[in-house]
ZADO-1210 file (C-alpha; in nm, 4 decimals, padded with zeros to 6 digits):
<atoms>
<atom x="00.0007" y="-00.0001" z="00.0110" code="MET" pos="1"/>
<atom x="00.1251" y="00.3531" z="-00.0691" code="ALA" pos="2"/>
<atom x="00.1870" y="00.5836" z="00.2120" code="ASN" pos="3"/>
<atom x="-00.1187" y="00.6277" z="00.4014" code="TRP" pos="4"/>
<atom x="00.0246" y="00.8258" z="00.7229" code="GLN" pos="5"/>
<atom x="-00.2387" y="01.0980" z="00.6798" code="ASP" pos="6"/>
<atom x="-00.5108" y="00.8310" z="00.7529" code="VAL" pos="7"/>
<atom x="-00.3191" y="00.5869" z="00.9838" code="LEU" pos="8"/>
<atom x="-00.1376" y="00.8352" z="01.1916" code="GLY" pos="9"/>
<atom x="00.2077" y="00.7912" z="01.3354" code="ASP" pos="10"/>
<atom x="00.1484" y="00.4827" z="01.5569" code="GLY" pos="11"/>
<atom x="00.1212" y="00.1356" z="01.5023" code="LEU" pos="12"/>
<atom x="-00.0765" y="-00.0034" z="01.2223" code="ALA" pos="13"/>
<atom x="-00.1050" y="-00.3683" z="01.1314" code="VAL" pos="14"/>
<atom x="-00.1982" y="-00.5431" z="00.7791" code="THR" pos="15"/>
<atom x="-00.4561" y="-00.8315" z="00.8119" code="LEU" pos="16"/>
<atom x="-00.7594" y="-01.0031" z="00.6522" code="GLU" pos="17"/>
<atom x="-01.0916" y="-00.9447" z="00.8335" code="LEU" pos="18"/>
<atom x="-01.4335" y="-00.9224" z="00.6969" code="PRO" pos="19"/>
<atom x="-01.5749" y="-00.5508" z="00.6405" code="VAL" pos="20"/>
<atom x="-01.8767" y="-00.4008" z="00.5226" code="ALA" pos="21"/>
<atom x="-02.0786" y="-00.0951" z="00.5189" code="ALA" pos="22"/>
<atom x="-02.3438" y="-00.0759" z="00.8011" code="SER" pos="23"/>
<atom x="-02.6737" y="00.1243" z="00.8868" code="GLU" pos="24"/>
<atom x="-02.6512" y="00.0149" z="01.2449" code="ARG" pos="25"/>
<atom x="-02.5669" y="00.2645" z="01.5494" code="LEU" pos="26"/>
<atom x="-02.2197" y="00.3027" z="01.6090" code="PRO" pos="27"/>
<atom x="-02.0501" y="00.0634" z="01.8948" code="THR" pos="28"/>
<atom x="-01.9801" y="00.2845" z="02.1976" code="SER" pos="29"/>
<atom x="-01.6201" y="00.2666" z="02.3622" code="GLY" pos="30"/>
<atom x="-01.7352" y="00.0761" z="02.6286" code="ASP" pos="31"/>
<atom x="-01.8997" y="-00.1952" z="02.4276" code="VAL" pos="32"/>
<atom x="-01.6158" y="-00.2195" z="02.1943" code="ALA" pos="33"/>
<atom x="-01.3750" y="-00.2710" z="02.5143" code="ALA" pos="34"/>
<atom x="-01.5650" y="-00.5437" z="02.6381" code="ARG" pos="35"/>
<atom x="-01.6254" y="-00.7351" z="02.3234" code="LEU" pos="36"/>
<atom x="-01.2239" y="-00.6904" z="02.2019" code="LEU" pos="37"/>
<atom x="-01.1062" y="-00.7836" z="02.5671" code="ASP" pos="38"/>
<atom x="-01.3291" y="-01.1081" z="02.5847" code="ALA" pos="39"/>
<atom x="-01.1863" y="-01.1846" z="02.2332" code="ILE" pos="40"/>
<atom x="-00.8114" y="-01.1373" z="02.3450" code="ALA" pos="41"/>
<atom x="-00.8827" y="-01.3440" z="02.6750" code="ALA" pos="42"/>
<atom x="-01.0434" y="-01.6329" z="02.4789" code="LEU" pos="43"/>
<atom x="-00.7771" y="-01.6115" z="02.2113" code="GLU" pos="44"/>
<atom x="-00.5020" y="-01.6123" z="02.4734" code="ALA" pos="45"/>
<atom x="-00.6400" y="-01.8603" z="02.6934" code="ASP" pos="46"/>
<atom x="-00.6736" y="-02.1442" z="02.4210" code="SER" pos="47"/>
<atom x="-00.2997" y="-02.0660" z="02.2961" code="SER" pos="48"/>
<atom x="-00.1709" y="-02.0739" z="02.6650" code="SER" pos="49"/>
<atom x="-00.3307" y="-02.3745" z="02.7559" code="ARG" pos="50"/>
<atom x="-00.1261" y="-02.6370" z="02.5669" code="SER" pos="51"/>
<atom x="00.1561" y="-02.5919" z="02.8120" code="ASN" pos="52"/>
<atom x="-00.0416" y="-02.6201" z="03.1506" code="GLU" pos="53"/>
<atom x="-00.2027" y="-02.9470" z="03.2520" code="GLU" pos="54"/>
<atom x="-00.5147" y="-03.0875" z="03.1425" code="LEU" pos="55"/>
<atom x="-00.8431" y="-02.9149" z="03.2637" code="PRO" pos="56"/>
<atom x="-01.1185" y="-03.1382" z="03.4595" code="PRO" pos="57"/>
<atom x="-01.3293" y="-03.3413" z="03.2505" code="PRO" pos="58"/>
<atom x="-01.6177" y="-03.1230" z="03.3279" code="GLU" pos="59"/>
<atom x="-01.4593" y="-02.8164" z="03.2179" code="LEU" pos="60"/>
<atom x="-01.3488" y="-03.0155" z="02.8851" code="THR" pos="61"/>
<atom x="-01.7087" y="-03.0964" z="02.8309" code="ARG" pos="62"/>
<atom x="-01.8452" y="-02.7588" z="02.8715" code="LEU" pos="63"/>
<atom x="-01.5660" y="-02.6118" z="02.6838" code="GLU" pos="64"/>
<atom x="-01.6690" y="-02.8514" z="02.4001" code="LEU" pos="65"/>
<atom x="-02.0483" y="-02.7758" z="02.4065" code="LYS" pos="66"/>
<atom x="-01.9804" y="-02.3842" z="02.4027" code="LEU" pos="67"/>
<atom x="-01.7528" y="-02.4604" z="02.0801" code="ASP" pos="68"/>
<atom x="-02.0314" y="-02.6674" z="01.9349" code="LEU" pos="69"/>
<atom x="-02.2863" y="-02.3921" z="02.0279" code="LEU" pos="70"/>
<atom x="-02.0416" y="-02.1230" z="01.8709" code="MET" pos="71"/>
<atom x="-02.0246" y="-02.3427" z="01.5547" code="ASP" pos="72"/>
<atom x="-02.3897" y="-02.3569" z="01.5082" code="LEU" pos="73"/>
<atom x="-02.4254" y="-01.9814" z="01.5656" code="VAL" pos="74"/>
<atom x="-02.1522" y="-01.9201" z="01.3159" code="MET" pos="75"/>
<atom x="-02.3081" y="-02.1376" z="01.0512" code="THR" pos="76"/>
<atom x="-02.6441" y="-01.9888" z="01.1193" code="LEU" pos="77"/>
<atom x="-02.5151" y="-01.6227" z="01.0455" code="LEU" pos="78"/>
<atom x="-02.2527" y="-01.7373" z="00.7935" code="ALA" pos="79"/>
<atom x="-02.4187" y="-01.5712" z="00.4830" code="ASP" pos="80"/>
<atom x="-02.4416" y="-01.2500" z="00.7026" code="GLN" pos="81"/>
<atom x="-02.0736" y="-01.2030" z="00.7609" code="VAL" pos="82"/>
<atom x="-01.9103" y="-01.0278" z="00.4586" code="PRO" pos="83"/>
<atom x="-01.6236" y="-01.1998" z="00.2950" code="ARG" pos="84"/>
<atom x="-01.2603" y="-01.1141" z="00.4167" code="CYS" pos="85"/>
<atom x="-01.0564" y="-00.8567" z="00.2772" code="VAL" pos="86"/>
<atom x="-00.6856" y="-00.7163" z="00.3429" code="GLU" pos="87"/>
<atom x="-00.6988" y="-00.4144" z="00.5447" code="ILE" pos="88"/>
<atom x="-00.4488" y="-00.1831" z="00.7139" code="LYS" pos="89"/>
<atom x="-00.5846" y="-00.0715" z="01.0570" code="LEU" pos="90"/>
<atom x="-00.4625" y="00.1666" z="01.3200" code="SER" pos="91"/>
<atom x="-00.5956" y="00.3462" z="01.6183" code="GLY" pos="92"/>
<atom x="-00.6666" y="00.6300" z="01.3771" code="GLU" pos="93"/>
<atom x="-00.8123" y="00.4882" z="01.0684" code="GLY" pos="94"/>
<atom x="-00.8370" y="00.2160" z="00.7959" code="ILE" pos="95"/>
<atom x="-00.7210" y="00.1290" z="00.4298" code="VAL" pos="96"/>
<atom x="-00.9036" y="-00.0965" z="00.2367" code="ILE" pos="97"/>
<atom x="-00.9092" y="-00.2096" z="-00.1305" code="PRO" pos="98"/>
<atom x="-01.1380" y="00.0097" z="-00.3413" code="ALA" pos="99"/>
<atom x="-01.4585" y="-00.0901" z="-00.4351" code="GLY" pos="100"/>
<atom x="-01.5222" y="-00.3052" z="-00.1304" code="VAL" pos="101"/>
<atom x="-01.7367" y="-00.0030" z="00.0324" code="LEU" pos="102"/>
<atom x="-01.9199" y="00.2672" z="-00.1171" code="PRO" pos="103"/>
<atom x="-01.7138" y="00.5804" z="-00.1333" code="ILE" pos="104"/>
<atom x="-01.9873" y="00.7649" z="00.0561" code="GLU" pos="105"/>
<atom x="-01.9969" y="00.4846" z="00.3544" code="CYS" pos="106"/>
<atom x="-02.0080" y="00.6631" z="00.6879" code="THR" pos="107"/>
<atom x="-02.0316" y="00.3634" z="00.9042" code="ARG" pos="108"/>
<atom x="-01.8183" y="00.0409" z="00.9087" code="LEU" pos="109"/>
<atom x="-01.8840" y="-00.3058" z="01.0280" code="ALA" pos="110"/>
<atom x="-01.5536" y="-00.5007" z="01.1244" code="ILE" pos="111"/>
<atom x="-01.5680" y="-00.8120" z="01.2348" code="TYR" pos="112"/>
<atom x="-01.2775" y="-00.8647" z="01.4855" code="PRO" pos="113"/>
<atom x="-01.2268" y="-01.2348" z="01.4683" code="CYS" pos="114"/>
<atom x="-01.3380" y="-01.5342" z="01.2416" code="HIS" pos="115"/>
<atom x="-01.5357" y="-01.7123" z="01.5130" code="TRP" pos="116"/>
<atom x="-01.7497" y="-01.4827" z="01.6022" code="LEU" pos="117"/>
<atom x="-02.0528" y="-01.2962" z="01.3928" code="ALA" pos="118"/>
<atom x="-02.0383" y="-00.9668" z="01.6161" code="GLN" pos="119"/>
<atom x="-01.8993" y="-00.6573" z="01.4464" code="PRO" pos="120"/>
<atom x="-01.7738" y="-00.3448" z="01.5712" code="LEU" pos="121"/>
<atom x="-01.9685" y="-00.0491" z="01.4136" code="ILE" pos="122"/>
<atom x="-01.7470" y="00.2254" z="01.3376" code="LEU" pos="123"/>
<atom x="-01.7964" y="00.5707" z="01.2046" code="GLU" pos="124"/>
<atom x="-01.5737" y="00.6919" z="00.9446" code="LEU" pos="125"/>
<atom x="-01.4638" y="01.0494" z="00.8109" code="ASN" pos="126"/>
<atom x="-01.4941" y="01.0850" z="00.4146" code="PRO" pos="127"/>
<atom x="-01.2979" y="00.8169" z="00.2140" code="PHE" pos="128"/>
<atom x="-00.9768" y="00.9297" z="00.0252" code="ILE" pos="129"/>
<atom x="-00.9041" y="00.7203" z="-00.2987" code="GLN" pos="130"/>
<atom x="-00.5466" y="00.6504" z="-00.3939" code="ARG" pos="131"/>
<atom x="-00.4999" y="00.4195" z="-00.6704" code="ASP" pos="132"/>
<atom x="-00.6513" y="00.0680" z="-00.5756" code="GLN" pos="133"/>
<atom x="-00.7146" y="00.1567" z="-00.2235" code="HIS" pos="134"/>
<atom x="-00.9641" y="00.3877" z="00.0017" code="CYS" pos="135"/>
<atom x="-00.8576" y="00.5169" z="00.3346" code="GLY" pos="136"/>
<atom x="-01.0600" y="00.6825" z="00.6072" code="ALA" pos="137"/>
<atom x="-00.9909" y="00.8240" z="00.9390" code="THR" pos="138"/>
<atom x="-01.2165" y="00.6991" z="01.2523" code="TRP" pos="139"/>
<atom x="-01.4903" y="00.9539" z="01.3384" code="TYR" pos="140"/>
<atom x="-01.5961" y="00.9214" z="01.6984" code="SER" pos="141"/>
<atom x="-01.6306" y="01.1874" z="01.9802" code="PRO" pos="142"/>
<atom x="-01.5762" y="00.9111" z="02.1981" code="ASP" pos="143"/>
<atom x="-01.2226" y="00.9450" z="02.2941" code="TYR" pos="144"/>
<atom x="-01.2446" y="00.6023" z="02.4728" code="GLY" pos="145"/>
<atom x="-01.3002" y="00.4339" z="02.1670" code="LEU" pos="146"/>
<atom x="-00.9761" y="00.5522" z="02.0074" code="ARG" pos="147"/>
<atom x="-00.7903" y="00.4092" z="02.2965" code="GLU" pos="148"/>
<atom x="-00.9906" y="00.0797" z="02.2540" code="VAL" pos="149"/>
<atom x="-00.8850" y="00.0559" z="01.9051" code="LEU" pos="150"/>
<atom x="-00.5302" y="00.1355" z="01.9707" code="GLN" pos="151"/>
<atom x="-00.5127" y="-00.1304" z="02.2460" code="ARG" pos="152"/>
<atom x="-00.6759" y="-00.3990" z="01.9875" code="TRP" pos="153"/>
<atom x="-00.3880" y="-00.2976" z="01.7109" code="VAL" pos="154"/>
<atom x="-00.1352" y="-00.3083" z="01.9552" code="PHE" pos="155"/>
<atom x="-00.2434" y="-00.6747" z="02.0453" code="ARG" pos="156"/>
<atom x="-00.2921" y="-00.7770" z="01.6765" code="LEU" pos="157"/>
<atom x="00.0560" y="-00.6133" z="01.6127" code="HIS" pos="158"/>
<atom x="00.2356" y="-00.8312" z="01.9218" code="ARG" pos="159"/>
<atom x="00.0536" y="-01.1345" z="01.7889" code="ARG" pos="160"/>
<atom x="00.1735" y="-01.0905" z="01.4637" code="ASP" pos="161"/>
<atom x="00.5134" y="-01.0484" z="01.5820" code="VAL" pos="162"/>
<atom x="00.5007" y="-01.3570" z="01.7806" code="ALA" pos="163"/>
<atom x="00.3763" y="-01.5434" z="01.5127" code="ARG" pos="164"/>
<atom x="00.6481" y="-01.4272" z="01.2724" code="ARG" pos="165"/>
<atom x="00.8968" y="-01.4975" z="01.5417" code="ARG" pos="166"/>
<atom x="00.7844" y="-01.8570" z="01.5949" code="LEU" pos="167"/>
<atom x="00.8073" y="-01.9055" z="01.2038" code="GLN" pos="168"/>
<atom x="01.1650" y="-01.7858" z="01.2053" code="SER" pos="169"/>
<atom x="01.2617" y="-01.9981" z="01.4877" code="ASP" pos="170"/>
<atom x="01.1263" y="-02.3204" z="01.3236" code="LEU" pos="171"/>
<atom x="01.2651" y="-02.2192" z="01.0038" code="GLN" pos="172"/>
<atom x="01.5979" y="-02.1980" z="01.1912" code="ASP" pos="173"/>
<atom x="01.5862" y="-02.5131" z="01.3734" code="SER" pos="174"/>
<atom x="01.4764" y="-02.7095" z="01.0495" code="ASP" pos="175"/>
<atom x="01.7883" y="-02.5423" z="00.8896" code="LEU" pos="176"/>
<atom x="02.0123" y="-02.6838" z="01.1929" code="ILE" pos="177"/>
<atom x="01.8504" y="-03.0155" z="01.1465" code="ARG" pos="178"/>
<atom x="01.9180" y="-03.0110" z="00.7889" code="ALA" pos="179"/>
<atom x="02.3053" y="-02.8852" z="00.8205" code="THR" pos="180"/>
<atom x="02.3641" y="-03.1508" z="01.1046" code="ALA" pos="181"/>
<atom x="02.2024" y="-03.4212" z="00.9028" code="SER" pos="182"/>
<atom x="02.4002" y="-03.3224" z="00.5837" code="THR" pos="183"/>
<atom x="02.7343" y="-03.2906" z="00.8093" code="PHE" pos="184"/>
<atom x="02.6534" y="-03.6384" z="00.9469" code="ALA" pos="185"/>
<atom x="02.5865" y="-03.8049" z="00.6185" code="SER" pos="186"/>
<atom x="02.9028" y="-03.6324" z="00.4532" code="THR" pos="187"/>
<atom x="03.1388" y="-03.6873" z="00.7535" code="SER" pos="188"/>
<atom x="03.0826" y="-04.0754" z="00.7021" code="LYS" pos="189"/>
<atom x="03.2942" y="-04.0302" z="00.3812" code="ASN" pos="190"/>
<atom x="03.5914" y="-03.8938" z="00.5716" code="PHE" pos="191"/>
<atom x="03.8521" y="-04.1255" z="00.7461" code="PRO" pos="192"/>
<atom x="03.8639" y="-04.0576" z="01.1120" code="PRO" pos="193"/>
<atom x="04.1726" y="-03.8515" z="01.2377" code="LEU" pos="194"/>
</atoms>
């Protein structure tokens, strides 16, 4: 994407794929957005950190499985209402999306913060600016708390992306070390001992 600093601001910005659509619903307040995004973060963090701990009691496991099935059922019923994912660039100040995804006169955006929940954030936008193949708009919100919530969300997304890239790099490094050791071991058989 071209330089969108005038839309995204000087802070952190992340690039990711999320469902977005124009919306006529009332905007999400800062308090509701904070509860939704904090709950999603807690659920996602809990599922990733549990793998290192001991197994939960069977009753809790059954309850979690029932809730997972219920969430799957709800998502199946609402799947046709969730828009398709598009690559977006998101910051606490604004958003940049591919041109043509939303009407240029769109003033409210429904953004779905995770793939397993059909609950969007409805955010108000200032007028779109179009450059080449992308459009960008700053958030319009008299609620300062909402901007803080969005900045925390972007920070969590950025931190998760950095952790994912670090893990991939570590896995590639360990694969390279194993391949090098294997190559060394197989070629060292051809040399006489010292």
